[in-house]
C-alpha positions as CSV (number, residue, x, y, z in Angstrom):
1,M,23.5,-24.8,9.8
2,G,23.2,-25.5,13.5
3,S,20.2,-24.7,15.7
4,F,20.2,-22.0,18.3
5,E,19.7,-23.3,21.8
6,A,17.5,-20.5,23.1
7,V,15.6,-17.9,21.0
8,T,12.9,-15.5,21.9
9,A,10.4,-14.9,19.1
10,L,7.3,-12.8,18.8
11,I,4.7,-14.4,16.5
12,A,2.4,-11.6,15.2
13,D,-0.5,-12.8,13.1
14,Q,-4.2,-11.9,13.0
15,D,-5.1,-15.5,12.2
16,T,-5.5,-17.2,15.6
17,L,-5.4,-20.7,14.3
18,F,-2.3,-20.1,12.2
19,R,-0.6,-18.2,15.0
20,L,-1.3,-20.9,17.6
21,G,-0.3,-23.7,15.2
22,L,3.0,-22.0,14.4
23,V,3.8,-21.4,18.1
24,G,3.0,-25.1,18.8
25,L,5.2,-26.3,16.0
26,L,8.1,-24.1,16.9
27,K,8.0,-25.2,20.6
28,E,7.8,-28.9,19.4
29,R,10.8,-28.6,17.0
30,R,12.8,-26.1,19.2
31,P,11.9,-26.8,22.9
32,G,14.4,-24.3,24.1
33,W,12.7,-21.4,22.2
34,S,10.3,-19.0,23.9
35,C,7.4,-17.7,21.8
36,A,5.2,-14.8,22.6
37,E,2.1,-13.8,20.5
38,A,0.4,-10.7,19.1
39,S,-2.7,-10.4,17.0
40,V,-2.6,-6.7,16.1
41,L,0.1,-4.2,15.4
42,D,-0.5,-2.2,18.6
43,E,0.3,-5.4,20.6
44,V,3.6,-5.8,18.6
45,L,4.6,-2.2,19.5
46,A,3.7,-2.6,23.1
47,Y,5.6,-5.9,23.5
48,L,8.8,-4.6,21.8
49,R,8.8,-1.4,23.9
50,A,8.7,-3.6,27.0
51,E,10.9,-6.5,26.0
52,P,13.1,-6.8,22.8
53,V,13.1,-10.3,21.2
54,D,15.5,-12.1,19.0
55,L,13.1,-12.3,16.1
56,V,9.6,-11.0,15.1
57,L,7.6,-13.1,12.6
58,L,5.2,-10.5,11.3
59,D,2.1,-11.1,9.2
60,L,2.2,-8.4,6.5
61,R,-1.6,-8.1,6.8
62,L,-1.2,-6.5,10.3
63,A,0.0,-3.3,8.6
64,R,-2.6,-0.6,9.0
65,T,-1.5,1.1,5.8
66,P,-0.9,-0.3,2.3
67,G,2.3,-2.0,1.4
68,A,5.3,-2.0,3.7
69,I,4.9,1.5,5.2
70,D,4.3,0.2,8.8
71,L,7.2,-2.2,8.4
72,R,9.5,0.7,7.7
73,R,8.1,2.6,10.7
74,L,8.7,-0.5,12.9
75,R,12.3,-0.6,11.7
76,E,12.8,3.1,12.4
77,H,11.5,2.6,16.0
78,F,13.3,-0.6,16.6
79,P,16.5,-0.4,14.4
80,N,18.2,-3.4,16.1
81,Q,15.2,-5.7,15.9
82,K,15.1,-8.5,13.3
83,F,11.8,-8.6,11.4
84,V,10.7,-11.5,9.1
85,V,7.6,-11.0,7.1
86,M,5.1,-13.9,6.7
87,A,2.8,-13.7,3.7
88,D,0.8,-15.6,1.1
89,S,1.9,-13.4,-1.8
90,E,4.7,-14.5,-4.2
91,D,4.5,-11.1,-6.0
92,R,8.1,-9.9,-6.6
93,A,7.2,-6.3,-6.1
94,T,5.8,-7.1,-2.7
95,I,8.8,-9.1,-1.6
96,L,11.2,-6.3,-2.8
97,D,9.2,-3.6,-1.1
98,C,9.4,-5.5,2.2
99,L,13.1,-6.1,1.9
100,A,13.6,-2.4,1.0
101,A,11.6,-1.4,4.0
102,G,14.0,-3.2,6.3
103,A,12.7,-6.8,6.6
104,H,15.4,-9.3,7.2
105,G,13.4,-12.0,5.5
106,Y,10.2,-12.9,3.6
107,I,8.7,-16.3,4.2
108,L,5.7,-17.7,2.3
109,K,3.1,-19.2,4.6
110,S,3.0,-22.3,2.4
111,T,6.6,-23.2,3.2
112,T,7.4,-26.4,5.1
113,M,8.5,-26.4,8.7
114,N,12.0,-27.4,7.8
115,Q,12.3,-24.5,5.3
116,L,10.8,-22.1,7.9
117,L,13.4,-23.1,10.5
118,R,16.2,-22.7,7.9
119,A,14.9,-19.2,7.0
120,I,14.7,-18.2,10.7
121,E,18.2,-19.5,11.4
122,T,19.5,-17.7,8.3
123,V,18.2,-14.4,9.7
124,L,19.5,-15.1,13.2
125,Y,23.0,-15.8,11.7
126,G,22.9,-12.3,10.1
127,G,21.7,-13.2,6.6
128,V,18.7,-12.2,4.6
129,F,16.1,-14.8,3.5
130,A,14.1,-14.5,0.2
131,P,11.8,-17.0,-1.4
132,A,12.6,-18.6,-4.7
133,A,9.9,-16.5,-6.3
134,L,12.2,-13.5,-6.1
135,A,14.9,-15.0,-8.3
136,G,13.3,-17.3,-10.7
137,V,9.6,-16.5,-11.4
138,P,8.7,-13.7,-13.9
139,H,6.3,-11.0,-13.0
140,S,2.7,-11.9,-13.2
141,A,1.2,-10.5,-16.4
142,S,-1.7,-9.0,-14.3
143,V,0.5,-7.1,-11.9
144,A,2.5,-4.1,-13.2
145,P,5.9,-3.9,-11.5
146,K,6.6,-0.8,-9.5
147,P,9.4,1.4,-11.1
148,V,12.8,1.4,-9.4
149,I,13.4,4.7,-7.7
150,S,17.1,4.9,-6.9
151,P,18.9,7.9,-8.5
152,L,22.0,5.7,-8.7
153,L,20.4,4.0,-11.8
154,T,21.0,7.2,-13.8
155,H,24.7,6.4,-13.6
156,L,24.2,3.2,-15.6
157,T,24.8,3.0,-19.4
158,D,22.0,2.1,-21.7
159,R,23.3,-1.5,-22.0
160,Q,23.7,-1.8,-18.2
161,L,20.1,-0.7,-17.8
162,E,19.0,-3.4,-20.3
163,V,21.0,-5.9,-18.2
164,F,19.5,-4.6,-15.0
165,R,15.9,-4.7,-16.4
166,L,16.3,-8.4,-17.2
167,L,18.0,-9.0,-13.8
168,S,15.0,-7.5,-12.1
169,E,12.8,-9.9,-14.0
170,G,14.7,-12.8,-12.4
171,C,16.7,-13.8,-15.5
172,S,19.9,-15.8,-15.1
173,T,23.2,-14.6,-16.5
174,K,22.9,-17.1,-19.4
175,T,19.3,-16.0,-20.2
176,I,20.4,-12.3,-20.2
177,A,23.2,-13.1,-22.5
178,R,20.9,-15.0,-24.9
179,R,18.2,-12.3,-24.9
180,L,20.6,-9.5,-25.5
181,G,22.8,-11.4,-27.9
182,L,25.9,-11.0,-25.7
183,A,28.6,-13.3,-24.4
184,V,28.1,-14.6,-20.9
185,G,31.4,-13.0,-19.9
186,T,30.3,-9.7,-21.2
187,V,27.1,-9.9,-19.1
188,K,29.2,-10.7,-16.1
189,V,31.2,-7.5,-16.7
190,H,28.0,-5.5,-16.9
191,L,26.7,-7.1,-13.7
192,A,29.9,-6.2,-11.9
193,A,29.6,-2.6,-13.0
194,I,26.0,-2.5,-11.9
195,Y,26.9,-3.9,-8.5
196,R,29.7,-1.3,-8.2
197,V,27.4,1.6,-9.0
198,L,24.7,0.4,-6.6
199,G,27.2,-0.5,-3.9
200,A,25.9,-4.1,-3.9
201,N,27.5,-7.5,-3.5
202,S,24.7,-9.7,-4.8
203,R,21.6,-9.7,-7.1
204,L,19.3,-9.5,-4.1
205,E,21.2,-6.5,-2.6
206,A,21.2,-4.8,-6.0
207,L,17.5,-5.2,-6.4
208,V,16.7,-3.9,-2.9
209,K,19.0,-0.9,-3.2
210,A,17.6,-0.1,-6.7
211,R,14.2,0.3,-5.0
212,G,15.5,3.0,-2.7
213,A,16.1,1.1,0.5
214,P,16.5,3.6,3.5
215,A,19.9,4.2,5.1
216,C,19.0,2.0,8.1
217,T,18.5,-1.0,5.8
218,A,21.6,-3.0,5.4
219,V,21.3,-6.1,3.2
220,S,23.7,-8.6,4.7
221,T,26.5,-10.0,2.6
222,V,26.0,-13.3,4.3
223,P,24.8,-15.8,1.6
224,V,21.1,-15.4,0.8
225,H,19.2,-18.6,1.1
226,S,16.1,-19.4,-1.0
227,V,13.9,-22.4,-1.1
228,G,12.4,-24.3,-4.1
229,R,14.0,-24.6,-7.5
230,V,16.3,-21.6,-7.2
231,S,19.6,-22.1,-5.2
232,E,21.4,-19.5,-3.2
233,M,24.1,-19.3,-5.9
234,S,21.6,-18.3,-8.6
235,L,20.6,-15.3,-6.4
236,A,24.2,-14.4,-5.7
237,A,26.3,-14.6,-8.8
238,D,25.3,-17.1,-11.5
């Protein structure tokens, strides 16, 4: 994936050292990029009203209300703006909530610089970036997953709901088949039916839509990239 020659980015993070360090690294690795800074949500709002940017890297902690509520409001006020959430949490429910609220990506702050640049360029190309935690790591036993809320799920059969439940836990097609005692081909048929009901083209898109993503949220059909031990293919159609 090639680099963009000139990108305007707004780095919004309440941690001054992290924010300055990220700006410095971006300018070092991408000299043609222009980076502005914000430390509170009001500064983000004021900046975007005055001058749209190519990308906003947003610390989720800047939200003044729990969860992804402020992110959804930002997307409503700036529907053409690309937002990428930066956070420490690998919790699947948090990641899915952010994507359902309209984030174009979710980046862990522990990621390497090369992975960060790959994530940014994936979003700039029109894709959606999700960390490997979304696809391959089961829910923490100490965190109860939030229930899916899309009424479309009522159109699934009991067997399809069983498949979807395992899908939402990050299970691969082979694992779903083994746990349900089905052939892999049969699971793929069920997955195709689930995608059709939800109007999705990939696992990530199905998970986001099942959580009731608003109409303004369009999960791109550009291949979703993830880092770590899970490849983009395992997210899309393994």
